[in-house]
DRENDO-1510 file (C-alpha; in Angstrom, 1 decimal, always signed):
<recs>
REC; n; res; u; v; w
REC; 1; UNK; -15.4; -4.2; -2.9 .
REC; 2; UNK; -13.1; -3.9; +0.2 .
REC; 3; UNK; -11.7; -0.6; +1.4 .
REC; 4; UNK; -8.4; +0.2; +3.1 .
REC; 5; UNK; -6.6; +3.3; +4.4 .
REC; 6; UNK; -3.1; +4.6; +4.8 .
REC; 7; UNK; -1.6; +4.7; +8.3 .
REC; 8; UNK; +0.6; +7.7; +9.0 .
REC; 9; UNK; +4.1; +6.6; +9.5 .
REC; 10; UNK; +5.7; +10.0; +10.0 .
REC; 11; UNK; +4.8; +13.5; +11.2 .
REC; 12; UNK; +2.6; +14.8; +14.0 .
REC; 13; UNK; -0.1; +12.1; +13.8 .
REC; 14; UNK; +2.1; +9.2; +14.6 .
REC; 15; UNK; +1.9; +9.5; +18.4 .
REC; 16; UNK; +0.8; +6.3; +20.2 .
REC; 17; UNK; -2.6; +7.8; +21.0 .
REC; 18; UNK; -3.2; +9.1; +17.5 .
REC; 19; UNK; -2.3; +5.8; +15.8 .
REC; 20; UNK; -4.4; +3.9; +18.3 .
REC; 21; UNK; -7.4; +6.2; +17.7 .
REC; 22; UNK; -7.1; +6.1; +13.9 .
REC; 23; UNK; -6.9; +2.3; +13.6 .
REC; 24; UNK; -9.7; +1.6; +16.1 .
REC; 25; UNK; -11.9; +4.2; +14.4 .
REC; 26; UNK; -11.1; +2.6; +11.0 .
REC; 27; UNK; -12.0; -0.8; +12.3 .
REC; 28; UNK; -15.2; +0.5; +13.8 .
REC; 29; UNK; -16.2; +2.0; +10.5 .
REC; 30; UNK; -15.7; -1.4; +8.8 .
REC; 31; UNK; -12.5; -0.8; +6.8 .
REC; 32; UNK; -10.9; -4.0; +5.6 .
REC; 33; UNK; -7.2; -3.2; +5.7 .
REC; 34; UNK; -4.6; -0.7; +6.8 .
REC; 35; UNK; -1.4; +0.1; +4.8 .
REC; 36; UNK; +1.9; +0.5; +6.6 .
REC; 37; UNK; +4.8; +2.0; +4.6 .
REC; 38; UNK; +8.5; +1.2; +4.8 .
REC; 39; UNK; +11.5; +3.4; +5.2 .
REC; 40; UNK; +14.2; +2.9; +7.8 .
REC; 41; UNK; +16.7; +5.7; +7.1 .
REC; 42; UNK; +16.9; +8.6; +4.7 .
REC; 43; UNK; +20.0; +10.0; +3.1 .
REC; 44; UNK; +20.7; +13.7; +3.7 .
REC; 45; UNK; +21.1; +14.2; -0.1 .
REC; 46; UNK; +18.4; +12.6; -2.3 .
REC; 47; UNK; +19.0; +12.7; -6.0 .
REC; 48; UNK; +16.7; +9.8; -6.9 .
REC; 49; UNK; +13.4; +10.8; -8.5 .
REC; 50; UNK; +10.3; +9.9; -6.5 .
REC; 51; UNK; +7.9; +8.3; -9.0 .
REC; 52; UNK; +4.6; +9.4; -7.4 .
REC; 53; UNK; +4.9; +13.3; -7.4 .
REC; 54; UNK; +5.0; +15.4; -10.5 .
REC; 55; UNK; +8.2; +17.2; -9.4 .
REC; 56; UNK; +9.9; +14.0; -8.4 .
REC; 57; UNK; +10.5; +15.3; -4.9 .
REC; 58; UNK; +9.9; +13.0; -2.0 .
REC; 59; UNK; +7.2; +14.4; +0.3 .
REC; 60; UNK; +8.8; +13.2; +3.5 .
REC; 61; UNK; +11.2; +15.0; +5.8 .
REC; 62; UNK; +13.5; +12.2; +7.0 .
REC; 63; UNK; +11.4; +10.8; +9.9 .
REC; 64; UNK; +9.6; +7.4; +9.7 .
REC; 65; UNK; +8.4; +4.7; +12.1 .
REC; 66; UNK; +9.8; +1.3; +11.5 .
REC; 67; UNK; +7.3; -0.8; +9.6 .
REC; 68; UNK; +7.1; -4.1; +11.4 .
REC; 69; UNK; +7.3; -2.6; +14.9 .
REC; 70; UNK; +4.4; -0.4; +13.9 .
REC; 71; UNK; +2.5; -3.3; +12.4 .
REC; 72; UNK; +2.9; -5.2; +15.7 .
REC; 73; UNK; +1.6; -2.2; +17.6 .
REC; 74; UNK; -1.5; -2.0; +15.3 .
REC; 75; UNK; -2.0; -5.8; +15.6 .
REC; 76; UNK; -2.3; -5.4; +19.3 .
REC; 77; UNK; -4.8; -2.5; +19.0 .
REC; 78; UNK; -7.2; -4.2; +16.5 .
REC; 79; UNK; -9.0; -7.4; +15.9 .
REC; 80; UNK; -10.2; -7.5; +12.3 .
REC; 81; UNK; -8.1; -5.1; +10.2 .
REC; 82; UNK; -5.9; -6.8; +7.6 .
REC; 83; UNK; -2.3; -5.5; +8.3 .
REC; 84; UNK; -0.5; -4.8; +5.0 .
REC; 85; UNK; +3.1; -3.9; +4.4 .
REC; 86; UNK; +2.7; -1.4; +1.7 .
REC; 87; UNK; +5.2; -2.0; +0.5 .
REC; 88; UNK; +8.1; -3.7; +2.2 .
REC; 89; UNK; +11.4; -2.7; +0.6 .
REC; 90; UNK; +13.0; -6.1; +0.2 .
REC; 91; UNK; +16.7; -5.1; -0.2 .
REC; 92; UNK; +16.6; -3.6; +3.3 .
REC; 93; UNK; +16.0; -6.8; +5.1 .
REC; 94; UNK; +17.5; -10.1; +6.1 .
REC; 95; UNK; +15.1; -12.6; +4.7 .
REC; 96; UNK; +15.2; -15.1; +7.6 .
REC; 97; UNK; +14.7; -12.5; +10.3 .
REC; 98; UNK; +12.0; -10.8; +8.3 .
REC; 99; UNK; +10.1; -14.1; +7.7 .
REC; 100; UNK; +10.3; -14.8; +11.4 .
REC; 101; UNK; +8.9; -11.4; +12.3 .
REC; 102; UNK; +6.1; -11.6; +9.8 .
REC; 103; UNK; +5.2; -15.1; +10.9 .
REC; 104; UNK; +5.1; -14.0; +14.5 .
REC; 105; UNK; +2.9; -11.0; +13.8 .
REC; 106; UNK; +0.6; -13.3; +11.7 .
REC; 107; UNK; +0.3; -15.7; +14.7 .
REC; 108; UNK; -0.3; -12.9; +17.2 .
REC; 109; UNK; -2.8; -11.2; +15.0 .
REC; 110; UNK; -4.6; -14.5; +14.3 .
REC; 111; UNK; -3.8; -14.5; +10.6 .
REC; 112; UNK; -4.3; -10.9; +9.5 .
REC; 113; UNK; -0.9; -10.2; +7.7 .
REC; 114; UNK; -0.6; -9.4; +4.0 .
REC; 115; UNK; +2.9; -8.9; +2.7 .
REC; 116; UNK; +3.1; -6.2; +0.0 .
REC; 117; UNK; +6.7; -6.1; -1.4 .
REC; 118; UNK; +8.8; -3.9; -3.7 .
REC; 119; UNK; +12.4; -3.1; -4.6 .
REC; 120; UNK; +12.3; +0.6; -3.7 .
REC; 121; UNK; +12.9; +3.8; -5.6 .
REC; 122; UNK; +15.6; +5.5; -3.5 .
REC; 123; UNK; +19.0; +4.4; -4.8 .
REC; 124; UNK; +20.9; +6.3; -2.0 .
REC; 125; UNK; +19.3; +4.1; +0.7 .
REC; 126; UNK; +21.5; +1.1; -0.2 .
REC; 127; UNK; +24.5; +2.9; -1.8 .
REC; 128; UNK; +26.9; +1.9; +1.0 .
REC; 129; UNK; +25.8; -1.8; +1.1 .
REC; 130; UNK; +28.9; -4.0; +0.7 .
REC; 131; UNK; +27.4; -7.6; +0.7 .
REC; 132; UNK; +26.4; -9.4; -2.4 .
REC; 133; UNK; +23.9; -12.1; -1.4 .
REC; 134; UNK; +22.2; -13.3; +1.7 .
REC; 135; UNK; +23.2; -17.0; +2.5 .
REC; 136; UNK; +21.9; -19.5; +4.9 .
REC; 137; UNK; +21.7; -23.3; +5.3 .
REC; 138; UNK; +18.6; -25.5; +5.9 .
REC; 139; UNK; +16.9; -24.4; +9.1 .
REC; 140; UNK; +13.8; -24.4; +11.3 .
REC; 141; UNK; +11.8; -21.2; +11.7 .
REC; 142; UNK; +8.8; -21.7; +14.1 .
REC; 143; UNK; +6.1; -20.9; +14.7 .
REC; 144; UNK; +4.8; -21.0; +11.1 .
REC; 145; UNK; +2.3; -18.3; +10.1 .
REC; 146; UNK; -1.3; -18.9; +10.7 .
REC; 147; UNK; -2.0; -18.5; +7.0 .
REC; 148; UNK; -0.7; -21.4; +4.9 .
REC; 149; UNK; +1.4; -21.8; +2.9 .
REC; 150; UNK; +2.2; -18.2; +3.9 .
REC; 151; UNK; +0.5; -14.8; +4.3 .
REC; 152; UNK; -0.6; -13.3; +0.9 .
REC; 153; UNK; +2.2; -11.6; -1.0 .
REC; 154; UNK; +1.2; -8.5; -3.0 .
REC; 155; UNK; +3.7; -7.0; -5.4 .
REC; 156; UNK; +3.9; -3.2; -5.5 .
REC; 157; UNK; +4.9; -1.0; -8.5 .
REC; 158; UNK; +3.6; -0.5; -12.0 .
REC; 159; UNK; +6.7; -1.0; -14.1 .
REC; 160; UNK; +7.0; -4.0; -16.5 .
REC; 161; UNK; +9.4; -5.6; -14.0 .
REC; 162; UNK; +6.8; -5.2; -11.3 .
REC; 163; UNK; +4.2; -6.8; -13.4 .
REC; 164; UNK; +6.5; -9.7; -14.2 .
REC; 165; UNK; +7.2; -10.2; -10.5 .
REC; 166; UNK; +3.5; -10.2; -9.7 .
REC; 167; UNK; +2.8; -12.7; -12.5 .
REC; 168; UNK; +5.5; -15.1; -11.3 .
REC; 169; UNK; +5.4; -14.8; -7.6 .
REC; 170; UNK; +2.6; -12.7; -6.3 .
REC; 171; UNK; -0.8; -13.4; -4.7 .
REC; 172; UNK; -1.8; -9.9; -5.7 .
REC; 173; UNK; -0.8; -6.7; -7.5 .
REC; 174; UNK; -0.7; -3.5; -5.4 .
REC; 175; UNK; +0.0; -0.5; -7.6 .
REC; 176; UNK; -0.1; +3.2; -6.7 .
REC; 177; UNK; -2.4; +5.4; -8.9 .
REC; 178; UNK; -4.9; +8.3; -8.7 .
REC; 179; UNK; -2.2; +11.0; -8.5 .
REC; 180; UNK; -1.0; +13.5; -11.1 .
REC; 181; UNK; +2.4; +11.8; -11.6 .
REC; 182; UNK; +1.0; +8.3; -12.0 .
REC; 183; UNK; -2.8; +8.6; -12.5 .
REC; 184; UNK; -3.3; +5.0; -13.6 .
REC; 185; UNK; -6.7; +5.9; -15.0 .
REC; 186; UNK; -9.2; +3.2; -16.0 .
REC; 187; UNK; -7.9; +2.8; -19.6 .
REC; 188; UNK; -4.3; +2.7; -18.3 .
REC; 189; UNK; -5.2; +0.1; -15.6 .
REC; 190; UNK; -7.1; -2.0; -18.2 .
REC; 191; UNK; -4.0; -2.2; -20.4 .
REC; 192; UNK; -1.8; -3.1; -17.4 .
REC; 193; UNK; -4.2; -5.7; -16.2 .
REC; 194; UNK; -4.2; -7.2; -19.7 .
REC; 195; UNK; -0.5; -7.4; -19.6 .
REC; 196; UNK; -0.6; -8.9; -16.1 .
REC; 197; UNK; -3.1; -11.5; -17.3 .
REC; 198; UNK; -0.9; -12.6; -20.2 .
REC; 199; UNK; +2.2; -12.7; -18.1 .
REC; 200; UNK; +0.5; -14.7; -15.4 .
REC; 201; UNK; -0.9; -17.3; -17.9 .
REC; 202; UNK; +2.6; -17.5; -19.4 .
REC; 203; UNK; +3.9; -18.3; -16.0 .
REC; 204; UNK; +1.4; -21.2; -15.7 .
REC; 205; UNK; -0.7; -19.5; -13.0 .
REC; 206; UNK; -4.3; -18.4; -12.8 .
REC; 207; UNK; -4.7; -14.6; -13.2 .
REC; 208; UNK; -8.2; -14.8; -11.6 .
REC; 209; UNK; -6.5; -15.9; -8.4 .
REC; 210; UNK; -4.7; -12.6; -8.0 .
REC; 211; UNK; -6.0; -9.8; -5.7 .
REC; 212; UNK; -5.9; -6.4; -7.3 .
REC; 213; UNK; -5.4; -3.8; -4.6 .
REC; 214; UNK; -5.2; -0.2; -5.9 .
REC; 215; UNK; -3.8; +2.6; -3.8 .
REC; 216; UNK; -4.9; +6.3; -4.2 .
REC; 217; UNK; -2.6; +8.5; -2.2 .
REC; 218; UNK; -3.0; +12.2; -1.8 .
REC; 219; UNK; +0.1; +13.5; -3.5 .
REC; 220; UNK; +0.4; +16.9; -5.3 .
REC; 221; UNK; -2.9; +18.1; -3.9 .
REC; 222; UNK; -1.6; +21.6; -3.8 .
REC; 223; UNK; -1.4; +21.8; -7.6 .
REC; 224; UNK; -3.4; +24.8; -8.7 .
REC; 225; UNK; -6.3; +24.6; -11.1 .
REC; 226; UNK; -4.1; +26.5; -13.6 .
REC; 227; UNK; -1.4; +23.7; -13.5 .
REC; 228; UNK; -4.1; +21.1; -13.8 .
REC; 229; UNK; -5.7; +22.9; -16.7 .
REC; 230; UNK; -6.2; +20.4; -19.6 .
REC; 231; UNK; -5.8; +17.4; -17.3 .
REC; 232; UNK; -8.6; +15.0; -16.5 .
REC; 233; UNK; -9.9; +15.0; -12.9 .
REC; 234; UNK; -7.8; +12.8; -10.6 .
REC; 235; UNK; -9.5; +9.4; -10.0 .
REC; 236; UNK; -11.5; +9.2; -6.8 .
REC; 237; UNK; -11.8; +13.0; -6.5 .
REC; 238; UNK; -14.8; +15.3; -7.0 .
REC; 239; UNK; -18.4; +14.9; -5.7 .
REC; 240; UNK; -19.7; +11.9; -3.9 .
REC; 241; UNK; -21.4; +10.7; -7.1 .
REC; 242; UNK; -18.2; +11.0; -9.1 .
REC; 243; UNK; -16.2; +9.1; -6.5 .
REC; 244; UNK; -18.9; +6.4; -6.4 .
REC; 245; UNK; -18.8; +6.1; -10.2 .
REC; 246; UNK; -15.0; +5.7; -10.1 .
REC; 247; UNK; -15.4; +2.9; -7.5 .
REC; 248; UNK; -17.8; +1.1; -9.7 .
REC; 249; UNK; -15.5; +1.5; -12.8 .
REC; 250; UNK; -12.4; +0.2; -11.1 .
REC; 251; UNK; -14.4; -2.6; -9.6 .
REC; 252; UNK; -15.6; -3.7; -13.0 .
REC; 253; UNK; -12.0; -3.7; -14.2 .
REC; 254; UNK; -11.1; -6.2; -11.5 .
REC; 255; UNK; -10.0; -4.1; -8.5 .
REC; 256; UNK; -11.2; -5.8; -5.3 .
REC; 257; UNK; -9.6; -3.5; -2.8 .
REC; 258; UNK; -9.3; +0.3; -2.9 .
REC; 259; UNK; -6.9; +2.1; -0.5 .
REC; 260; UNK; -7.8; +5.7; +0.3 .
REC; 261; UNK; -5.6; +8.3; +1.9 .
REC; 262; UNK; -7.1; +10.2; +4.9 .
REC; 263; UNK; -3.7; +11.3; +6.3 .
REC; 264; UNK; -3.3; +14.9; +7.4 .
REC; 265; UNK; -1.0; +16.9; +9.7 .
REC; 266; UNK; -4.1; +17.3; +11.9 .
REC; 267; UNK; -5.5; +14.2; +13.6 .
REC; 268; UNK; -9.0; +15.7; +13.7 .
REC; 269; UNK; -8.9; +16.3; +10.0 .
REC; 270; UNK; -7.8; +12.7; +9.3 .
REC; 271; UNK; -10.6; +11.4; +11.4 .
REC; 272; UNK; -13.1; +13.7; +9.7 .
REC; 273; UNK; -12.0; +12.5; +6.2 .
REC; 274; UNK; -12.3; +8.8; +7.4 .
REC; 275; UNK; -15.7; +9.5; +8.8 .
REC; 276; UNK; -16.9; +11.2; +5.6 .
REC; 277; UNK; -15.8; +8.2; +3.5 .
REC; 278; UNK; -17.3; +5.6; +5.9 .
REC; 279; UNK; -20.7; +7.3; +6.4 .
REC; 280; UNK; -21.3; +9.0; +3.1 .
REC; 281; UNK; -19.2; +7.6; +0.2 .
REC; 282; UNK; -19.0; +3.9; +1.2 .
REC; 283; UNK; -22.8; +3.5; +1.8 .
REC; 284; UNK; -23.5; +5.3; -1.5 .
REC; 285; UNK; -21.1; +2.9; -3.4 .
REC; 286; UNK; -22.9; -0.1; -1.8 .
REC; 287; UNK; -26.4; +0.8; -2.8 .
</recs>
């Protein structure tokens, strides 16, 4: 089992020193990957429902570091961490320029880029877009990425359409779970993986070749015990023994990379959470 962590992309812990400290500490603790989210701008009025909180409210406040710029910064500060766009919102971006930027970061990081992609949830972000399709002729785009034929592409989302995209085009599936809005508990994940297997085989591809990377963000952590009454415990919460049991369960189902969320408004608390996982939970899961 590999382990990854979320990189803060907004708020008080996105200063250069804080980001530098977090990624270097994560690398020193032996984490495999770091997740870098994607938002460029936010509309002042958001009506779209955010799928990963119970209320549907987006937990951000309108600030965000640009994904690929931040990825390049992290690449320069680390040597072994896999750098994952988690996920890149494809409708934002010119495909040629984006391919060039990803290839460049892959070269400069010595082949550490993984491209997680999705179509986004926020309708208002692209509401004023007037083009119809990107168009370009045959062209050269050098240097090529270190990884051939391209960096791994992970498809985000858990909808039927996302599963179809993963089956047809992805090198991996990269869903969000372990939160009250979208818990994606073991029995739910098992059903989704069965669907993904059938869709991948129908597309003439090998489902065993897909990486399953599962994200467990800390959303709705302020829900009171009364509101959670009658609900099962959130996956990857509880005692060390309970979290280790969840890691084993998801591993048996086929998850090969688990992404944990240590983010906090306090840098010291983020580092404490990371240290606790790396020195207590991870060793217990590996025994």
